[in-house]
N, C-alpha and C positions, 0 to 999 in steps of 0.2 A: 582486561579490557571488560566491558560489561556488556551482560545479557537482561533483554528487556523482558519482564518475566509478569503475565497480566493472569490473573485469575477468570478463567474460561466459564465458571459453574453459570453464569447468568446469560449465557448465548442465546439461548433459546426465545424468543419472543414471536408477535404476530406472524412475522414471516417464516417462523418453523426450520425446518431440517438446513433449508439447504441456506441460510443465512448462519444457522452454526453452523454449518460444515466449512463455507469459504473462511469466516472468522478464524475458527477455531485449522483449517489448515495452511493459513497464514503464516499461524503460530507456530506450527511443526515443520514449517519450509515443503508442506505437501504439494507441488505443484500438478499432480495429478488428482486431487481432488479440486483444486482451484478450478482447473480445466473443466471440470464434470460438473460444479457448483456453474460456469460461468454458460457452459452450452446449455443446460438446463432451464437459466433463467440470466441473460444479458443483464438484468438490472441488478444482477447480484454482486457486481464488480464498483457498487457503490453503498451496497449496507453495513452499516454501522452499529457499532455494542451503543446499547440506549444507555449504559454509566458512562464510558469514556468518550462515545462520539471517533472511534475511530474506526478505519475501514480496513479491509483488507491489505489496502498496500502500505498502509500505515505502519500496520501490526506487521509487514513482510519489510519496509522498509529499516525500522525499528530491532526488529531481528538480522538484519544483515546477510537477505537471501535475495541477490543480486535475481535469480532467476524467475521468482516470484514475481519480485518489482517490474522487472523487462518485461514478463506475458500480462501483468495487472495493468501498468500504462500504457502498453498500446492495445488494450481491447475497445472497441469502439464505447463511447457515453460514459468512460472515466472522467470521475471530475479530480484532476490534478490539484486543484487551489481547494478544495475539502480542507475546512478546519476542525479539528474535533475539537471536544468542550473547551478545553481550555486556549482553543484559537490556531494551537501548530494542526502544519501540513507536513504530509507524507514526508517531505523534503528535510522538516526541522529533527523527525524521529531520528530519523540515516545522522544528520550533523552532527547531534545527543551522542547519538552511541560510534561515533569516529566511523562510521561507514562513509569514506570521502568516493568511493567511485559509483556508489548508491544518490549518492549528491550530485554527482559530477551526470550523472543519467538523466536522472529526474528534471535539473535544472537544464538542461539541454529539449527533453523533452515540453516542460512550460514555457521555455522564452527560445524557439528555435530559431530570431532572431542572434542570439546569443553564439550560435555557431560559426556565424558569418564572421562576426563583429572578432572572434578570438581568432580566425585564421588571414583577417589583415594584416600586412608587412607596416609596419608606422616607421 
């Protein structure tokens, strides 16, 4: 199995501590810190790393942390379709690492009609 390794040394930006907290917490799978960051600033769900463009959802998906992905994906205002600087969405991160449960979950959130189609008897 592969592990996503990120250099977190550059995360302090103009948004300060909240941005650092949510991105670093996503890397470590720290759901309590992610929840606290979102409670402090709801916009933090879409904060992104200024060098990679990765959000907490990208990082959580690539790390295979389903509980963090689930929480973030259900937050009001989350951009499930946000691409990083390489054009990859969070679902791509999960797919590349082989976290197919996360891929299915994100696809269902991104394309709700997919659920109805998959359940039809043909």
